[in-house]
N, CA, C and O atoms as CSV, one atom per row, in Angstrom:
chain,resi,resn,atom,element,x,y,z
A,1,GLN,N,N,-7.412,6.637,-19.072
A,1,GLN,CA,C,-6.785,7.204,-17.200
A,1,GLN,C,C,-6.870,6.269,-16.631
A,1,GLN,O,O,-7.941,5.681,-16.485
A,2,VAL,N,N,-5.438,5.762,-16.015
A,2,VAL,CA,C,-5.061,5.254,-14.950
A,2,VAL,C,C,-4.932,5.733,-13.565
A,2,VAL,O,O,-3.964,6.406,-13.211
A,3,GLN,N,N,-6.206,5.290,-12.516
A,3,GLN,CA,C,-6.458,6.260,-11.530
A,3,GLN,C,C,-5.837,5.237,-10.534
A,3,GLN,O,O,-6.217,4.116,-10.873
A,4,LEU,N,N,-5.153,5.188,-9.603
A,4,LEU,CA,C,-5.309,4.670,-8.253
A,4,LEU,C,C,-5.608,5.467,-6.930
A,4,LEU,O,O,-4.949,6.470,-6.656
A,5,VAL,N,N,-6.941,4.854,-5.849
A,5,VAL,CA,C,-7.552,6.047,-5.000
A,5,VAL,C,C,-7.047,5.155,-3.929
A,5,VAL,O,O,-7.394,3.975,-3.897
A,6,GLU,N,N,-6.279,5.644,-3.090
A,6,GLU,CA,C,-6.362,4.938,-1.661
A,6,GLU,C,C,-7.402,5.804,-0.488
A,6,GLU,O,O,-7.989,6.877,-0.631
A,7,SER,N,N,-7.356,4.865,0.698
A,7,SER,CA,C,-8.712,5.084,1.589
A,7,SER,C,C,-8.479,4.691,2.809
A,7,SER,O,O,-7.816,3.683,2.566
A,8,GLY,N,N,-8.540,4.751,3.929
A,8,GLY,CA,C,-8.979,3.649,5.286
A,8,GLY,C,C,-7.815,4.374,6.618
A,8,GLY,O,O,-7.675,3.955,7.767
A,9,GLY,N,N,-7.018,5.725,5.861
A,9,GLY,CA,C,-5.704,6.214,6.403
A,9,GLY,C,C,-6.505,6.586,8.052
A,9,GLY,O,O,-7.628,6.363,8.505
A,10,GLY,N,N,-5.522,7.112,8.481
A,10,GLY,CA,C,-6.016,8.146,10.154
A,10,GLY,C,C,-4.956,8.170,10.768
A,10,GLY,O,O,-3.805,8.007,10.362
A,11,LEU,N,N,-5.582,8.501,12.354
A,11,LEU,CA,C,-4.871,8.175,13.373
A,11,LEU,C,C,-5.409,7.334,14.412
A,11,LEU,O,O,-6.493,7.381,14.992
A,12,VAL,N,N,-4.149,6.335,14.560
A,12,VAL,CA,C,-4.089,5.042,15.568
A,12,VAL,C,C,-3.092,5.279,16.618
A,12,VAL,O,O,-2.123,6.013,16.421
A,13,GLN,N,N,-3.369,4.502,18.047
A,13,GLN,CA,C,-2.640,4.549,18.492
A,13,GLN,C,C,-1.482,3.330,18.859
A,13,GLN,O,O,-1.794,2.143,18.960
A,14,PRO,N,N,-0.380,3.742,19.001
A,14,PRO,CA,C,0.528,2.655,18.985
A,14,PRO,C,C,-0.025,1.403,19.732
A,14,PRO,O,O,-0.417,1.444,20.898
A,15,GLY,N,N,-0.018,0.087,18.813
A,15,GLY,CA,C,-0.284,-1.162,18.798
A,15,GLY,C,C,-1.281,-1.387,18.051
A,15,GLY,O,O,-1.332,-2.539,17.622
A,16,GLY,N,N,-2.292,-0.529,17.667
A,16,GLY,CA,C,-3.781,-0.570,17.019
A,16,GLY,C,C,-3.473,-1.001,15.642
A,16,GLY,O,O,-2.319,-1.323,15.361
A,17,SER,N,N,-4.255,-1.026,14.912
A,17,SER,CA,C,-4.455,-1.731,13.121
A,17,SER,C,C,-5.455,-0.978,12.343
A,17,SER,O,O,-6.564,-0.595,12.716
A,18,LEU,N,N,-4.864,-0.825,11.169
A,18,LEU,CA,C,-5.342,-0.255,9.991
A,18,LEU,C,C,-5.755,-1.158,9.314
A,18,LEU,O,O,-5.496,-2.319,9.629
A,19,ARG,N,N,-6.514,-0.854,8.196
A,19,ARG,CA,C,-6.314,-1.117,7.193
A,19,ARG,C,C,-6.436,-0.470,5.952
A,19,ARG,O,O,-7.560,-0.010,5.746
A,20,LEU,N,N,-5.388,-0.260,4.839
A,20,LEU,CA,C,-5.390,0.878,4.071
A,20,LEU,C,C,-5.249,-0.496,2.657
A,20,LEU,O,O,-4.562,-1.494,2.443
A,21,SER,N,N,-7.013,0.698,1.601
A,21,SER,CA,C,-7.415,0.294,0.340
A,21,SER,C,C,-6.681,0.401,-0.744
A,21,SER,O,O,-5.531,0.556,-0.334
A,22,CYS,N,N,-6.685,0.408,-2.021
A,22,CYS,CA,C,-6.186,1.670,-3.381
A,22,CYS,C,C,-6.919,0.338,-4.078
A,22,CYS,O,O,-6.812,-0.887,-4.027
A,23,THR,N,N,-7.728,1.341,-4.759
A,23,THR,CA,C,-9.036,0.779,-5.840
A,23,THR,C,C,-8.508,1.321,-6.547
A,23,THR,O,O,-8.271,2.527,-6.491
A,24,ALA,N,N,-8.141,0.452,-7.520
A,24,ALA,CA,C,-8.247,0.999,-9.283
A,24,ALA,C,C,-8.998,0.880,-10.050
A,24,ALA,O,O,-9.854,-0.005,-10.051
A,25,SER,N,N,-8.816,1.999,-11.135
A,25,SER,CA,C,-10.038,2.049,-12.699
A,25,SER,C,C,-9.857,1.336,-13.378
A,25,SER,O,O,-10.433,1.525,-14.449
A,26,LEU,N,N,-9.030,0.131,-13.285
A,26,LEU,CA,C,-9.170,-0.729,-14.275
A,26,LEU,C,C,-8.940,-1.998,-13.944
A,26,LEU,O,O,-8.509,-2.098,-12.795
A,27,SER,N,N,-9.067,-3.027,-14.524
A,27,SER,CA,C,-8.717,-4.754,-13.576
A,27,SER,C,C,-7.160,-4.567,-13.225
A,27,SER,O,O,-6.314,-4.047,-13.952
A,28,ILE,N,N,-6.981,-5.101,-11.965
A,28,ILE,CA,C,-5.851,-4.891,-11.361
A,28,ILE,C,C,-4.898,-6.308,-11.898
A,28,ILE,O,O,-3.789,-6.612,-11.461
A,29,PHE,N,N,-5.559,-6.928,-12.792
A,29,PHE,CA,C,-5.197,-8.174,-13.610
A,29,PHE,C,C,-4.124,-7.105,-14.990
A,29,PHE,O,O,-3.275,-7.664,-15.684
A,30,SER,N,N,-4.355,-5.978,-15.076
A,30,SER,CA,C,-3.892,-5.072,-15.960
A,30,SER,C,C,-1.914,-5.036,-15.599
A,30,SER,O,O,-0.950,-5.108,-16.361
A,31,PHE,N,N,-2.052,-4.861,-13.770
A,31,PHE,CA,C,-0.515,-4.469,-13.283
A,31,PHE,C,C,0.211,-5.776,-13.262
A,31,PHE,O,O,-0.410,-6.796,-12.962
A,32,ASN,N,N,1.136,-5.806,-13.477
A,32,ASN,CA,C,2.824,-6.773,-12.995
A,32,ASN,C,C,3.104,-7.104,-11.368
A,32,ASN,O,O,3.655,-7.999,-10.725
A,33,VAL,N,N,2.409,-5.873,-11.094
A,33,VAL,CA,C,2.686,-6.138,-9.848
A,33,VAL,C,C,1.735,-4.783,-9.439
A,33,VAL,O,O,1.163,-4.012,-10.209
A,34,MET,N,N,1.779,-4.768,-7.675
A,34,MET,CA,C,0.733,-4.064,-7.186
A,34,MET,C,C,1.498,-3.771,-5.835
A,34,MET,O,O,1.890,-4.762,-5.220
A,35,GLY,N,N,1.719,-2.703,-5.381
A,35,GLY,CA,C,1.966,-2.485,-3.841
A,35,GLY,C,C,2.304,-1.327,-3.026
A,35,GLY,O,O,2.168,-0.174,-3.436
A,36,TRP,N,N,2.706,-1.608,-1.971
A,36,TRP,CA,C,2.494,-0.315,-0.530
A,36,TRP,C,C,3.926,0.514,-0.752
A,36,TRP,O,O,5.021,0.060,-1.084
A,37,TYR,N,N,3.559,1.805,-0.470
A,37,TYR,CA,C,5.148,2.527,-0.133
A,37,TYR,C,C,5.008,3.712,0.424
A,37,TYR,O,O,4.221,4.584,0.057
A,38,ARG,N,N,5.873,3.775,1.443
A,38,ARG,CA,C,5.531,5.185,2.806
A,38,ARG,C,C,6.719,6.491,2.468
A,38,ARG,O,O,7.849,6.274,2.031
A,39,GLN,N,N,6.260,7.607,2.728
A,39,GLN,CA,C,7.619,8.336,2.897
A,39,GLN,C,C,7.150,9.064,3.993
A,39,GLN,O,O,6.060,9.160,4.555
A,40,THR,N,N,8.211,9.530,4.143
A,40,THR,CA,C,8.161,10.580,5.608
A,40,THR,C,C,8.682,11.545,5.172
A,40,THR,O,O,9.240,11.349,4.093
A,41,PRO,N,N,8.767,12.970,5.731
A,41,PRO,CA,C,9.153,14.540,5.167
A,41,PRO,C,C,10.272,14.012,5.436
A,41,PRO,O,O,10.459,13.149,6.293
A,42,GLY,N,N,11.479,14.733,4.373
A,42,GLY,CA,C,13.173,14.235,4.008
A,42,GLY,C,C,13.421,12.973,3.419
A,42,GLY,O,O,14.335,12.609,2.679
A,43,ASN,N,N,12.484,12.394,3.858
A,43,ASN,CA,C,13.125,10.939,3.156
A,43,ASN,C,C,12.385,10.484,1.665
A,43,ASN,O,O,11.469,11.052,1.070
A,44,GLU,N,N,13.121,9.273,1.308
A,44,GLU,CA,C,13.266,8.924,0.577
A,44,GLU,C,C,11.498,8.420,0.391
A,44,GLU,O,O,10.770,8.414,1.384
A,45,ARG,N,N,10.943,7.999,-1.065
A,45,ARG,CA,C,9.524,6.522,-0.274
A,45,ARG,C,C,10.510,5.542,-0.379
A,45,ARG,O,O,11.558,5.322,-0.986
A,46,GLU,N,N,9.628,4.943,0.605
A,46,GLU,CA,C,10.321,3.224,0.534
A,46,GLU,C,C,9.442,2.631,0.543
A,46,GLU,O,O,8.360,3.064,0.942
A,47,LEU,N,N,9.724,0.858,-0.117
A,47,LEU,CA,C,8.800,0.110,-0.156
A,47,LEU,C,C,8.357,-0.488,0.800
A,47,LEU,O,O,9.043,-1.242,1.490
A,48,VAL,N,N,7.034,-0.225,1.011
A,48,VAL,CA,C,6.193,-1.455,2.189
A,48,VAL,C,C,6.279,-3.044,1.670
A,48,VAL,O,O,7.111,-3.948,1.748
A,49,ALA,N,N,5.016,-2.880,1.127
A,49,ALA,CA,C,4.973,-4.672,0.706
A,49,ALA,C,C,4.350,-4.511,-0.983
A,49,ALA,O,O,3.576,-3.613,-1.314
A,50,THR,N,N,4.704,-5.232,-1.618
A,50,THR,CA,C,4.277,-5.400,-2.934
A,50,THR,C,C,3.605,-7.124,-3.364
A,50,THR,O,O,4.216,-8.187,-3.257
A,51,VAL,N,N,2.557,-6.963,-3.728
A,51,VAL,CA,C,1.878,-8.469,-4.453
A,51,VAL,C,C,1.833,-8.489,-5.739
A,51,VAL,O,O,1.590,-7.405,-6.269
A,52,THR,N,N,2.047,-9.698,-6.645
A,52,THR,CA,C,2.086,-9.805,-7.699
A,52,THR,C,C,1.081,-10.239,-8.837
A,52,THR,O,O,0.486,-11.216,-8.381
A,53,LYS,N,N,0.758,-10.049,-9.719
A,53,LYS,CA,C,-0.540,-11.017,-10.520
A,53,LYS,C,C,-0.474,-12.409,-10.153
A,53,LYS,O,O,-1.526,-12.981,-10.437
A,54,GLU,N,N,0.340,-13.112,-9.652
A,54,GLU,CA,C,-0.026,-14.267,-8.874
A,54,GLU,C,C,0.350,-14.594,-8.001
A,54,GLU,O,O,1.056,-15.563,-7.723
A,55,ALA,N,N,-0.178,-13.632,-7.288
A,55,ALA,CA,C,-0.168,-13.159,-5.678
A,55,ALA,C,C,1.238,-13.618,-4.691
A,55,ALA,O,O,1.201,-13.901,-3.494
A,56,ILE,N,N,2.400,-13.594,-5.541
A,56,ILE,CA,C,3.549,-13.622,-4.592
A,56,ILE,C,C,3.509,-12.206,-4.031
A,56,ILE,O,O,3.301,-11.140,-4.611
A,57,ARG,N,N,3.790,-12.499,-2.616
A,57,ARG,CA,C,4.006,-11.243,-2.023
A,57,ARG,C,C,5.865,-11.032,-0.996
A,57,ARG,O,O,6.626,-11.835,-0.456
A,58,ASN,N,N,5.867,-9.377,-1.218
A,58,ASN,CA,C,7.387,-8.952,-0.604
A,58,ASN,C,C,6.849,-8.114,0.338
A,58,ASN,O,O,5.829,-7.426,0.302
A,59,TYR,N,N,8.032,-8.335,1.544
A,59,TYR,CA,C,7.599,-7.303,2.482
A,59,TYR,C,C,8.653,-6.811,2.902
A,59,TYR,O,O,9.558,-7.625,2.717
A,60,SER,N,N,9.366,-5.001,3.837
A,60,SER,CA,C,9.933,-5.073,3.943
A,60,SER,C,C,10.232,-5.303,5.357
A,60,SER,O,O,9.398,-5.271,6.262
A,61,ASP,N,N,11.768,-5.590,5.510
A,61,ASP,CA,C,11.965,-6.818,6.475
A,61,ASP,C,C,11.242,-5.533,7.901
A,61,ASP,O,O,10.995,-6.050,8.991
A,62,SER,N,N,10.987,-4.043,7.748
A,62,SER,CA,C,10.591,-3.657,8.700
A,62,SER,C,C,8.852,-3.875,9.278
A,62,SER,O,O,8.324,-3.606,10.356
A,63,VAL,N,N,8.350,-4.441,8.091
A,63,VAL,CA,C,6.871,-4.498,8.588
A,63,VAL,C,C,6.409,-6.233,8.464
A,63,VAL,O,O,5.281,-6.714,8.569
A,64,LYS,N,N,7.755,-6.948,8.201
A,64,LYS,CA,C,7.369,-8.022,7.972
A,64,LYS,C,C,6.948,-8.711,9.582
A,64,LYS,O,O,7.439,-8.302,10.635
A,65,GLY,N,N,6.037,-9.718,9.482
A,65,GLY,CA,C,4.968,-9.865,10.678
A,65,GLY,C,C,3.875,-9.284,10.724
A,65,GLY,O,O,2.759,-9.774,10.899
A,66,ARG,N,N,4.188,-8.176,10.559
A,66,ARG,CA,C,3.110,-7.355,11.191
A,66,ARG,C,C,1.943,-6.431,10.249
A,66,ARG,O,O,1.057,-5.708,10.704
A,67,PHE,N,N,2.308,-6.759,8.563
A,67,PHE,CA,C,1.473,-6.064,7.709
A,67,PHE,C,C,1.402,-7.482,7.130
A,67,PHE,O,O,2.123,-8.474,7.233
A,68,THR,N,N,0.287,-7.212,6.496
A,68,THR,CA,C,-0.138,-8.264,5.535
A,68,THR,C,C,-1.053,-7.703,3.835
A,68,THR,O,O,-2.151,-7.164,3.697
A,69,ILE,N,N,-0.059,-8.110,2.831
A,69,ILE,CA,C,-0.892,-7.263,1.499
A,69,ILE,C,C,-1.714,-8.462,0.990
A,69,ILE,O,O,-1.337,-9.633,1.034
A,70,SER,N,N,-2.921,-8.003,0.488
A,70,SER,CA,C,-3.950,-8.670,-0.077
A,70,SER,C,C,-4.454,-8.009,-1.457
A,70,SER,O,O,-4.230,-6.848,-1.801
A,71,ARG,N,N,-5.104,-8.874,-2.103
A,71,ARG,CA,C,-5.661,-8.719,-3.375
A,71,ARG,C,C,-7.018,-9.404,-3.510
A,71,ARG,O,O,-7.204,-10.606,-3.318
A,72,ASP,N,N,-8.367,-8.109,-4.020
A,72,ASP,CA,C,-9.567,-8.569,-3.884
A,72,ASP,C,C,-9.797,-8.526,-5.589
A,72,ASP,O,O,-10.276,-7.477,-6.019
A,73,ASN,N,N,-9.520,-9.474,-6.460
A,73,ASN,CA,C,-9.608,-9.203,-8.155
A,73,ASN,C,C,-10.507,-8.727,-8.461
A,73,ASN,O,O,-10.513,-7.772,-9.238
A,74,ALA,N,N,-11.844,-9.391,-7.800
A,74,ALA,CA,C,-13.146,-9.113,-8.089
A,74,ALA,C,C,-13.569,-7.708,-7.765
A,74,ALA,O,O,-14.462,-7.269,-8.489
A,75,LYS,N,N,-13.097,-6.888,-6.793
A,75,LYS,CA,C,-13.252,-5.427,-6.384
A,75,LYS,C,C,-11.886,-4.439,-6.776
A,75,LYS,O,O,-11.613,-3.400,-6.176
A,76,ASP,N,N,-11.200,-4.939,-7.777
A,76,ASP,CA,C,-9.820,-4.159,-8.558
A,76,ASP,C,C,-9.409,-3.409,-7.581
A,76,ASP,O,O,-9.348,-2.182,-7.657
A,77,THR,N,N,-9.034,-4.211,-6.390
A,77,THR,CA,C,-8.719,-3.448,-5.073
A,77,THR,C,C,-7.058,-4.215,-4.277
A,77,THR,O,O,-6.978,-5.443,-4.257
A,78,VAL,N,N,-6.213,-3.606,-3.856
A,78,VAL,CA,C,-5.523,-4.037,-3.217
A,78,VAL,C,C,-5.717,-3.771,-1.522
A,78,VAL,O,O,-6.402,-2.808,-1.182
A,79,PHE,N,N,-5.167,-4.548,-0.598
A,79,PHE,CA,C,-4.832,-4.027,0.904
A,79,PHE,C,C,-4.123,-4.143,1.432
A,79,PHE,O,O,-3.501,-5.205,1.387
A,80,LEU,N,N,-3.798,-3.233,2.182
A,80,LEU,CA,C,-2.671,-3.570,3.841
A,80,LEU,C,C,-3.433,-3.468,4.560
A,80,LEU,O,O,-4.189,-2.517,4.756
A,81,GLN,N,N,-3.332,-4.706,5.212
A,81,GLN,CA,C,-3.836,-4.783,6.849
A,81,GLN,C,C,-2.030,-4.528,7.765
A,81,GLN,O,O,-0.887,-4.982,7.732
A,82,MET,N,N,-2.713,-3.681,8.358
A,82,MET,CA,C,-0.884,-3.292,9.526
A,82,MET,C,C,-2.024,-3.587,10.805
A,82,MET,O,O,-3.163,-3.261,11.140
A,83,ASN,N,N,-0.889,-4.429,11.257
A,83,ASN,CA,C,-0.844,-4.634,12.665
A,83,ASN,C,C,0.408,-4.094,13.443
A,83,ASN,O,O,1.591,-4.092,13.102
A,84,SER,N,N,-0.284,-3.571,14.753
A,84,SER,CA,C,1.249,-3.752,15.824
A,84,SER,C,C,1.599,-2.784,15.214
A,84,SER,O,O,2.657,-2.913,14.598
A,85,LEU,N,N,0.872,-1.420,15.124
A,85,LEU,CA,C,1.705,-0.158,14.623
A,85,LEU,C,C,2.537,0.354,15.502
A,85,LEU,O,O,2.348,0.507,16.709
A,86,LYS,N,N,3.466,0.617,14.869
A,86,LYS,CA,C,4.248,1.740,16.048
A,86,LYS,C,C,4.488,3.124,15.046
A,86,LYS,O,O,4.090,3.271,13.890
A,87,PRO,N,N,5.398,4.231,16.023
A,87,PRO,CA,C,5.056,5.676,15.786
A,87,PRO,C,C,5.833,5.688,14.387
A,87,PRO,O,O,5.467,6.270,13.366
A,88,GLU,N,N,7.366,4.663,14.625
A,88,GLU,CA,C,7.872,4.547,13.253
A,88,GLU,C,C,6.985,4.518,11.608
A,88,GLU,O,O,7.335,4.882,10.486
A,89,ASP,N,N,5.499,3.797,12.234
A,89,ASP,CA,C,4.963,3.572,10.770
A,89,ASP,C,C,4.519,4.866,10.327
A,89,ASP,O,O,4.181,4.861,9.143
A,90,ALA,N,N,4.422,5.916,10.883
A,90,ALA,CA,C,3.451,7.070,10.346
A,90,ALA,C,C,4.589,7.441,9.218
A,90,ALA,O,O,5.811,7.407,9.074
A,91,ALA,N,N,3.213,7.873,8.403
A,91,ALA,CA,C,4.341,8.122,6.838
A,91,ALA,C,C,2.647,8.688,5.839
A,91,ALA,O,O,1.481,8.656,6.232
A,92,VAL,N,N,3.024,8.990,4.965
A,92,VAL,CA,C,2.360,8.863,3.637
A,92,VAL,C,C,1.955,7.663,3.151
A,92,VAL,O,O,3.030,7.156,2.831
A,93,TYR,N,N,1.226,6.989,2.925
A,93,TYR,CA,C,1.809,5.381,2.161
A,93,TYR,C,C,0.709,5.481,0.893
A,93,TYR,O,O,-0.494,5.692,1.049
A,94,TYR,N,N,1.388,5.281,-0.400
A,94,TYR,CA,C,1.194,5.709,-1.124
A,94,TYR,C,C,0.868,4.004,-2.004
A,94,TYR,O,O,1.726,3.128,-2.112
A,95,CYS,N,N,-0.119,3.937,-2.366
A,95,CYS,CA,C,0.016,2.993,-4.167
A,95,CYS,C,C,0.381,2.730,-4.713
A,95,CYS,O,O,0.730,3.805,-5.200
A,96,ASN,N,N,0.908,1.806,-5.517
A,96,ASN,CA,C,1.559,2.064,-6.417
A,96,ASN,C,C,1.288,0.515,-7.650
A,96,ASN,O,O,1.543,-0.620,-7.248
A,97,GLY,N,N,0.837,0.731,-8.887
A,97,GLY,CA,C,1.088,-0.597,-9.495
A,97,GLY,C,C,1.964,-0.468,-11.226
A,97,GLY,O,O,1.711,0.426,-12.033
A,98,LYS,N,N,2.400,-0.948,-11.323
A,98,LYS,CA,C,3.357,-1.348,-12.747
A,98,LYS,C,C,2.186,-2.034,-14.001
A,98,LYS,O,O,1.575,-3.083,-14.205
A,99,LEU,N,N,2.351,-0.762,-14.587
A,99,LEU,CA,C,1.142,-1.440,-15.734
A,99,LEU,C,C,1.950,-2.605,-16.531
A,99,LEU,O,O,3.181,-2.597,-16.531
A,100,SER,N,N,1.200,-3.610,-17.212
A,100,SER,CA,C,2.015,-4.777,-18.136
A,100,SER,C,C,2.357,-3.713,-19.159
A,100,SER,O,O,3.408,-3.451,-19.743
A,101,ARG,N,N,0.947,-3.092,-19.200
A,101,ARG,CA,C,1.260,-2.944,-20.909
A,101,ARG,C,C,1.902,-1.744,-21.353
A,101,ARG,O,O,2.279,-1.575,-22.513
A,102,ASP,N,N,2.000,-1.078,-20.613
A,102,ASP,CA,C,3.649,0.185,-20.858
A,102,ASP,C,C,4.932,0.273,-19.984
A,102,ASP,O,O,5.928,0.968,-20.184
A,103,ASN,N,N,4.603,-0.846,-18.672
A,103,ASN,CA,C,5.731,-1.339,-18.210
A,103,ASN,C,C,6.079,0.580,-17.079
A,103,ASN,O,O,7.105,1.090,-16.631
A,104,LEU,N,N,4.464,1.047,-17.072
A,104,LEU,CA,C,5.062,2.192,-16.549
A,104,LEU,C,C,4.330,2.476,-14.847
A,104,LEU,O,O,3.127,2.400,-14.597
A,105,ASP,N,N,5.354,2.784,-13.916
A,105,ASP,CA,C,4.806,2.711,-12.337
A,105,ASP,C,C,3.758,4.015,-12.364
A,105,ASP,O,O,4.161,5.131,-12.692
A,106,TYR,N,N,2.340,3.749,-11.974
A,106,TYR,CA,C,1.587,4.799,-11.579
A,106,TYR,C,C,1.464,4.797,-10.070
A,106,TYR,O,O,1.896,4.053,-9.190
A,107,TRP,N,N,0.591,6.088,-10.085
A,107,TRP,CA,C,0.996,6.260,-7.883
A,107,TRP,C,C,-0.494,6.886,-7.719
A,107,TRP,O,O,-0.920,7.754,-8.481
A,108,GLY,N,N,-1.291,6.307,-6.559
A,108,GLY,CA,C,-2.177,6.997,-5.929
A,108,GLY,C,C,-1.384,8.472,-5.206
A,108,GLY,O,O,-0.186,8.744,-5.286
A,109,THR,N,N,-2.508,9.312,-4.476
A,109,THR,CA,C,-1.496,10.764,-4.705
A,109,THR,C,C,-1.871,10.726,-2.630
A,109,THR,O,O,-2.182,11.657,-1.887
A,110,GLY,N,N,-1.601,8.917,-2.255
A,110,GLY,CA,C,-0.690,9.362,-0.864
A,110,GLY,C,C,-1.769,9.126,0.120
A,110,GLY,O,O,-2.543,10.082,0.063
A,111,ILE,N,N,-2.156,8.235,1.018
A,111,ILE,CA,C,-2.981,8.864,2.247
A,111,ILE,C,C,-1.855,8.620,3.637
A,111,ILE,O,O,-0.818,7.961,3.699
A,112,LEU,N,N,-2.569,9.459,4.674
A,112,LEU,CA,C,-1.674,9.774,5.520
A,112,LEU,C,C,-2.039,8.789,7.060
A,112,LEU,O,O,-3.092,8.586,7.664
A,113,VAL,N,N,-0.726,8.373,7.276
A,113,VAL,CA,C,-1.382,7.457,8.367
A,113,VAL,C,C,-0.476,7.970,9.658
A,113,VAL,O,O,0.754,7.911,9.671
A,114,THR,N,N,-1.199,8.425,10.617
A,114,THR,CA,C,-0.736,8.658,11.961
A,114,THR,C,C,-0.633,8.153,13.190
A,114,THR,O,O,-1.610,8.210,13.936
A,115,VAL,N,N,0.701,7.507,13.657
A,115,VAL,CA,C,0.280,6.335,14.895
A,115,VAL,C,C,0.823,7.698,15.840
A,115,VAL,O,O,1.497,8.644,15.432
A,116,SER,N,N,0.241,7.439,17.375
A,116,SER,CA,C,0.192,8.680,18.073
A,116,SER,C,C,-0.889,8.309,19.598
A,116,SER,O,O,-2.093,8.268,19.852
A,117,SER,N,N,-0.081,8.178,20.048
A,117,SER,CA,C,-0.687,8.497,21.717
A,117,SER,C,C,-1.615,9.539,22.210
A,117,SER,O,O,-1.907,9.589,23.405
């Protein structure tokens, strides 16, 4: 059973920081790519950042320079450090992993990030 469990969301003021964590139920080397996506009501889920098994990172233009994705292989965890948060960053954030053995996407249940004063 593949599980991705997110943590670290919550309420933060504009300009503040949060760090999201995604812990997998198996080695993250089992995934070709892991990443973070976000979704707001009425909108499609959008890519925020991804990191490959080889640690190649990719960011959406809207978060480039403010967010950093990283991985701790020993803890089977992927992080999303979010700095200089804006109200438009508020969303439900989802962890994603594309499993190597079946090439399927697996998702966490999502975690809410609220940016408000």
